Structure formats: structure tokens, C-alpha cells
N, C-alpha and C positions, 0 to 999 in steps of 0.2 A: 504493500500500500504506500503510495507517495505521501510525503510529509504534509503537503498542502491539503490533500484529500482527507487525511487523518484529522488535521486541525479543523477542517470544515465540519466533519462529523461530530467532533467534540463540541464545537461551538453550537451547532444546531441542537445537539443532545442537551446541553446545558440550558439553552433557550427554552426547550420543551419542558424541562423540569421546573424552571422558574415560572413558566406559564401555568403549570399544574398547581404549584403552591400558591400563586397569586389568586387563581380561581377559587381554590378551597378557602383561602383566607377571606376573600370577598364574600363568598357564599355564607360562611358561618358568622361573618360580621353583621350581615343585614338580615339574616333569618333567625328568628327565635323559634327553636324547635318546639317549645311548649305551646305555641299558638296552634300547632297542628294536632294537639290533643284536645283542643276546645271545639266542641260540636258547634257552638254558637259562632265562633270565629270562622269555621269552615263554611257554615251555611250562609252567613252574610257575604262572604267573599265569593261563594259560588254564584250568587245572583249577579255580582259585579262582573265576574268572568263571563257568564252567559250573555249578559248584555253587550259586553265588549266584543265577544265572538260574533254575535249576530251583526254587529256594525262593522267589524273589521276582520271578516273571516279569512280572506286571502293573506292579509298581512300577518295575522296570528299563525296561520299555517306555515308561512315562510320562516318566521322567527323560530317557531318550534322545530322546524326541520333543521335549520342551521344550528340552533342551540344543541340539539340532540347529537349532531355530528361532532361538534366540538366537545361535548360532554363525554362521549365515548372515546374520542381521541385522547382525552385527558384522564383515561382510566376510570371514568364514572361507571356506576352500576345502572342496569337498565330498569329495574323495578319502578322507581319513582316516575321515570319518563312514560312508562306504559300505563300506570294508573292515571297520570295526568292526561294522557292522550285519550283514554276511555272516558274519563270524567268530563273533558271539554269537548271532544270531537265525536264521541259515541263509538260503538263497536266497529262499524265498517270503515269509516274514514280514519278512525284512531289507529287501527291495525295497519292500514295502508301506509300512512305517513310515518308511523313509528318504525315499522319493519323496514321501510325503504331507507330512512335516515340512519337507523342503528346498524343496518347491514353495510351501508356506505361508510359510516364512521369506523366500524370494526375493520373493514378492508383497508382503509387508509392507515389505521393504526398498525395493522399487520405489515403493510409496505414500509412504514417508517421503522418498525421494529427490525425488519429484515435488513434495512439499510444502515441503521445507526446502532442498534443494540443487540445484534445477533450473537456476538461473542459473549456478552454478559449473560444473555439468556441461556446460552449453551453451557456456560460455566456453572451457573446456579441451578439449572433444572434438568440438564441432559441425563444425568445418571438416574434421576427419580422417574423419568417418563420415557426412557428409551424403549421400554417394552411395547409401547404403542407403535413403534416404527414398523413392525412386521405387519400390522393391520393396514396401515396406510399404504404400504407397498402393494398389498393384494388388490385393493380397490379404493383408491384415494378419495374419490367423491363420496362413495357410499359410506365409508367409515367416518369420514369427516362430518357428513350429515348426521350420522348417529352420535358422534361426539358432541355435536351442537345440540341435538335433541335431548340428550341426557345431561345437559349443562356442564359438560366437561367432567362429569363424575363428581360434581360438587365443588369444582374449582371456581373461585370468584370470577365474575364476568370479565373484568379487565385482564386477568391472567389468562383466561380462556382465549382471548383475542390474540395474544402474542405468543402463546405456547406453541402453536403450529409452526413457528420459525424453526423449531427443532427438527421438524419433518419435511421442511422445504415444500409445503403444499403449494401447488400452482395457484397463481392469482385468480384464475378463472374458477377453479374448484373451490377455492376459499370463499369467493363471493357467492356462488350459487349454493354451496353447501351450507353457508351461514343463512342465506335467505330462506331456504327450504327447511333447514333443521330447526331454527329457532322459531319458526312461524307458529306451530301449534301451542307450545307453552306460552308464548308471548300473547297470542290471541286470548288465552284464558285470563291473563292479567289485565289486558285491555277491557275485556268483558266485565271483570270485577270492578274496574274504575267506572265504567258506564252504569253498572248496577248501583254503586254508591251514590252516583249523581242523581239517579232516579229516586232513590230512597230519601236523600236529603231534600229534594224538591217537594216531596209529598209528606214529609214528617217534620214538624217544628221541633219536637223533642226526640232525643235519642233513646230508643228502647231496644236493648240488645236482642230480646226474643223476637220482636218484630223484624229486626234487621236480618237475622240469620234464617228466618222463615220465608224471606222473599226469594222467589225463583232466580231473580237477577243476581242474588248473592250466593245462595247455596249451590246453584248449578256450577258457577266457576270454581267454588271451593271443592266440589265433587270432582271437577276436572283436574284440579291440582292433585288430589289424592290419586286419581287414575294415572296421571303423569308420573308421580312419585313411584307408584307400583311398577309401571312399565320401565321406568329408569332403573329400578332395582334389578329386574329380571334381565334387561338388556345389558347392563353392566356385567352381570353374572355370566351371561352367554358369550359376550364378545370381548370384554376387557379384563376378566379375572381368570382367564385360562392360564395355566402354567406353561 
């Protein structure tokens, strides 16, 4: 590697890490997590969000799309984005925009990781995950889709996105494997966000029993349970063989 190329990679890598820390500091400086435990706070702001969405639908869609890409690029987790997408945009448009933006963000992160951080990733993670190599060599797209569907076997989302650097997944297979593999579990989370929005719209007070007996709530939760069971068996079948 030429010195100038190495210096460029180090500089861009440092810039990326600084951007990550600045975003996290800014986020936790302006957001009081306690507000999100207040039903009254959520209900009052949901009305504001709904009104703003109706008046500025295209703008809000673009902002959410861009923010989601940046959030995933900076190793953010997907759950809050999906709940917000379902809450604000509903099931159909919510899954379309969140799936497209998160897939694109994850793919860009993968490309950056391959370019700037491949040596670090291999040094830290290669021994722990090298057993996956044999599966990806058999059928890269299929096993990568499966890897995505089972959530990387419980690996945090940000790490899931960069771990395939170890296996040199092709960019095309990474993109489509992510798009297809994460679709079903993400749709469930989006549907839950949509169900919460419907419940808040129709209930001034929070009643836990009424909440969990709503089809819009218990059906996504049942979907989560099914996904967890499928994940357990798929891991046993495909990734836990000696």
C-alpha cells in the first residue's frame, strides 16, 4: 500500500469516527429518554407529527430516508427507525422507505468497511467467525440471506453490517441478500409501530390489557415469536454444525 493511500484511509477513518461520536453526543444532548416513557408526551406529539406529515409528506419522506442512511452508516441500530416508520408512515409505505434506506445504508457501510477497516475487522473477528466461511463459499447469496434473516445469530445490527468483510461477499449479493433477508423481520417491527399509532389515536389513557389485546399489537408480537423460533431452528440447521 502506498504511503499516500494509507494516510488517506487513516484520515477518512478518523473523520468517520469523529462523525459517529458527534452524532451520538448531539442525539443524547437534545433527547430526554424519559419523555419516551410518558404516554401523554407520546400522544401529544403524535398529533403534531401526523399533522406535519399530512402537510409535508414528501419532505418528511426524504428527510427520513436520508437520516436512516446516515444513521446506519454510523452504526445505528434499526429498531427505532422501523417503529418510527410504522408509526408515521403506516405499514406499507413504512416498510418500503425503511427497507430501501436501511439496505442502502448497510451496503454503503459495508463498502466503507471493506475499504478502510478490513484489516481491523479481520484482526478482531476473523478467528471467532471463520466457521461461516464454508457456508458462504457453497452458496453466497442464499447463506447471506439466511444470515440476515436470523439477525446474524444475535449479532448487533451495526456489527452484522460489517462482519461480511471477513467473507468478501460480493457487493451485489450483499445488497440483495440484505434487502430480501431483513424484509420479513423488519416488516413485523414496522407493523408494530403502525399498531401503536392506531392505539394511541383511539385511546386517551394507556391500558396495558387493552393494548396487548389489539390485533395490530398482538399479531406483530406473535410474528416476533415465530421469527425467534425459526431463527433458533435455522441456526441449528445451518450454522451450528461441527
